[in-house]
Legacy VTK file of the C-alpha trace (Angstrom):
# vtk DataFile Version 3.0
C-alpha trace
ASCII
DATASET POLYDATA
POINTS 235 float
-0.056 0.106 0.135
1.195 3.106 -1.100
0.961 6.256 1.265
-0.019 10.048 0.020
1.662 12.884 0.746
-0.520 15.679 0.798
-2.823 16.360 3.470
-6.926 15.897 2.919
-7.698 20.194 3.159
-5.797 20.196 0.345
-7.985 18.076 -1.812
-10.351 18.991 -4.618
-13.388 19.585 -2.139
-15.351 17.049 -4.208
-12.489 14.404 -3.322
-12.610 15.118 0.878
-14.194 12.675 2.341
-16.798 15.076 4.281
-17.781 17.173 1.532
-17.802 14.433 -0.517
-20.703 12.354 1.894
-22.086 16.160 1.839
-22.552 16.486 -1.774
-22.895 12.520 -3.415
-24.310 11.178 0.156
-22.370 8.324 2.158
-23.434 5.791 -0.723
-20.719 7.193 -2.711
-17.626 6.901 -0.388
-15.428 3.636 -0.344
-15.015 1.609 3.477
-11.440 3.674 3.511
-13.159 7.097 3.045
-15.769 6.275 5.701
-13.498 4.907 8.117
-11.357 8.192 7.325
-13.840 10.151 8.629
-14.417 8.577 11.966
-10.313 8.656 12.104
-10.686 12.499 11.569
-6.988 13.296 11.685
-3.436 11.734 9.946
-0.612 11.454 11.459
3.514 12.376 11.105
5.488 10.244 8.662
8.496 8.521 9.493
10.528 10.920 6.661
8.707 13.999 7.193
5.709 13.383 5.083
1.964 13.598 6.379
0.164 10.799 6.376
-3.747 11.451 6.023
-6.347 9.806 8.174
-6.931 8.094 4.333
-3.751 6.583 4.512
-4.654 5.587 8.321
-7.841 4.371 7.254
-6.032 1.762 4.747
-3.721 0.796 6.619
-6.775 -0.295 9.178
-8.629 -1.995 6.701
-5.383 -3.796 5.553
-5.072 -5.140 9.140
-8.728 -6.865 8.873
-7.435 -8.135 5.139
-10.033 -5.178 3.557
-13.536 -6.939 4.649
-15.417 -4.941 7.129
-16.711 -8.517 8.653
-12.825 -8.933 9.772
-12.765 -5.013 10.677
-16.026 -6.326 13.169
-14.067 -8.660 14.805
-10.821 -6.704 15.949
-10.904 -5.309 19.428
-9.851 -1.996 20.522
-6.829 -3.148 21.629
-5.932 -4.712 18.169
-7.105 -1.916 16.261
-4.244 0.282 18.087
-1.551 -1.694 16.612
-2.114 0.728 13.264
0.026 3.668 13.708
-2.091 6.907 13.860
-4.789 4.695 15.975
-4.938 5.641 19.586
-7.362 4.558 22.059
-9.623 7.484 21.521
-10.273 6.767 17.469
-10.262 2.995 18.527
-13.118 3.444 20.600
-14.807 5.434 17.621
-13.951 3.110 15.383
-15.727 0.251 17.142
-18.769 2.442 18.643
-19.282 3.086 14.795
-19.429 -0.694 14.200
-22.050 -1.539 16.980
-24.198 0.950 15.882
-24.433 -0.804 12.469
-24.804 -3.686 14.124
-27.622 -2.824 16.076
-29.613 -1.103 13.457
-29.215 -4.306 11.357
-30.144 -6.376 14.469
-33.160 -4.183 15.106
-34.536 -3.914 11.595
-34.556 -7.390 11.640
-36.146 -7.862 14.911
-39.434 -5.498 12.838
-40.538 -8.386 10.941
-44.006 -9.864 11.433
-43.343 -13.220 11.390
-40.260 -15.886 10.548
-41.221 -18.115 7.960
-37.556 -19.688 6.760
-34.087 -20.567 8.068
-33.032 -17.262 5.924
-35.279 -14.937 8.196
-34.153 -16.009 11.551
-30.367 -15.980 10.234
-30.838 -12.671 9.398
-32.100 -11.739 13.168
-29.234 -13.584 14.210
-26.356 -12.670 12.034
-25.806 -9.438 14.019
-25.082 -10.463 16.881
-23.298 -13.386 16.690
-21.871 -13.151 13.092
-18.462 -10.957 14.170
-18.193 -12.908 17.012
-14.573 -14.489 18.301
-16.370 -16.538 21.153
-18.973 -19.196 20.723
-22.628 -17.907 22.208
-25.206 -19.927 22.436
-29.014 -17.953 21.789
-32.445 -18.618 21.055
-35.121 -16.643 19.284
-39.052 -17.663 21.447
-42.050 -17.244 18.710
-46.119 -17.788 19.265
-48.270 -20.112 17.370
-47.792 -17.763 13.887
-44.074 -17.408 14.025
-44.093 -13.908 15.396
-40.887 -13.273 17.303
-41.447 -12.658 20.797
-38.177 -12.368 22.253
-34.724 -12.974 21.660
-32.530 -13.897 24.423
-28.316 -14.763 24.721
-28.164 -18.085 26.990
-24.438 -18.050 27.407
-20.966 -17.578 26.174
-17.957 -20.381 25.679
-14.576 -19.762 24.361
-13.437 -20.125 20.852
-14.358 -23.876 20.411
-17.463 -24.400 22.531
-20.310 -23.039 24.834
-22.881 -24.392 27.160
-26.624 -24.534 26.467
-28.742 -24.657 29.747
-31.641 -26.373 28.663
-33.540 -26.010 32.182
-32.864 -22.274 31.407
-34.174 -22.155 27.507
-37.272 -23.806 28.435
-37.701 -22.039 31.540
-37.632 -18.550 29.521
-40.090 -19.884 26.945
-42.617 -20.562 29.231
-42.197 -17.213 30.863
-42.422 -15.333 27.105
-45.730 -17.437 26.701
-43.632 -19.048 23.441
-44.868 -21.829 21.451
-42.564 -22.231 19.452
-38.350 -21.746 19.650
-35.003 -21.290 16.956
-32.158 -22.036 18.874
-28.698 -20.979 17.206
-24.754 -21.251 18.117
-21.944 -19.216 15.930
-18.613 -20.946 15.171
-15.729 -19.017 15.085
-13.470 -20.889 12.798
-16.181 -20.223 10.061
-16.315 -23.832 9.599
-20.338 -24.666 9.287
-20.342 -28.353 9.616
-22.190 -29.305 12.820
-20.312 -30.992 15.942
-21.229 -34.724 17.568
-22.335 -32.321 20.510
-23.707 -30.000 18.262
-26.955 -32.780 17.207
-26.938 -34.611 20.331
-28.161 -30.944 22.004
-30.461 -30.270 18.895
-31.777 -33.642 20.072
-32.083 -33.409 23.727
-33.601 -29.571 23.389
-35.988 -31.103 20.907
-37.281 -33.846 23.514
-37.031 -31.692 26.390
-39.420 -28.740 24.463
-41.939 -31.464 23.127
-42.857 -32.215 26.792
-44.201 -28.867 27.078
-46.033 -28.876 23.683
-43.064 -25.972 22.208
-41.973 -27.007 18.945
-37.945 -26.202 18.356
-38.094 -24.858 14.823
-34.556 -25.247 13.822
-30.967 -25.295 14.801
-28.835 -22.367 13.246
-25.024 -22.424 12.903
-23.735 -19.015 12.380
-20.048 -18.560 10.855
-19.055 -15.091 9.332
-21.652 -14.029 7.360
-23.432 -17.590 6.093
-24.897 -19.832 8.287
-26.258 -23.679 8.120
-30.192 -25.032 9.148
-29.661 -28.133 10.991
-33.627 -28.048 9.731
-33.062 -27.730 6.181
-30.041 -30.205 6.277
-32.834 -32.759 7.454
-30.486 -32.950 10.864
-33.582 -33.107 13.010
LINES 1 236
235 0 1 2 3 4 5 6 7 8 9 10 11 12 13 14 15 16 17 18 19 20 21 22 23 24 25 26 27 28 29 30 31 32 33 34 35 36 37 38 39 40 41 42 43 44 45 46 47 48 49 50 51 52 53 54 55 56 57 58 59 60 61 62 63 64 65 66 67 68 69 70 71 72 73 74 75 76 77 78 79 80 81 82 83 84 85 86 87 88 89 90 91 92 93 94 95 96 97 98 99 100 101 102 103 104 105 106 107 108 109 110 111 112 113 114 115 116 117 118 119 120 121 122 123 124 125 126 127 128 129 130 131 132 133 134 135 136 137 138 139 140 141 142 143 144 145 146 147 148 149 150 151 152 153 154 155 156 157 158 159 160 161 162 163 164 165 166 167 168 169 170 171 172 173 174 175 176 177 178 179 180 181 182 183 184 185 186 187 188 189 190 191 192 193 194 195 196 197 198 199 200 201 202 203 204 205 206 207 208 209 210 211 212 213 214 215 216 217 218 219 220 221 222 223 224 225 226 227 228 229 230 231 232 233 234
């Protein structure tokens, strides 16, 4: 990656990220330009030159392999590995990414009903897609598949988490749920369910059936993709 020597305020007005956003709208900006607005200021280079906020943004994107999904997985401490990103700027970036996730999650939660594994995955992706550790979640639905509540049940490590079947069913009764969809993520990116995943699914399904609650699906989320055990005929 090559760094530019001129500073942003010397660029043509329609090339400056802030001015470009005002004139053309945020969709016209590249990922680096949007990130540069958050970073705000550049830094002095090693040879007396000046690295702009856009240069620093490019370096941050390089750290994330040029993928916004990977950027969302970086911690505040990891972002500070880039020269020019101190704690305050790292916090600003992390906060902006979290706002994006919450907006996506809020939009998904407004659906009148969930009619497919893809729609359920859209609800779950903002919560599970960027995590570096396993997390188990449950979507509680009424008889018409309307989402009543979403609950994070547990956090685990890099390779596993624990799901308390009794707590899952307790919450289902508390929320007057008739149906459930359970889900967890695989930080490794591997979508294939483990033997433990299949055993847990069957355990929850049988326990729920005793209370006339239907387990509709178990989704595994990995990055921006998912696998549905119901679609695969594994439950």
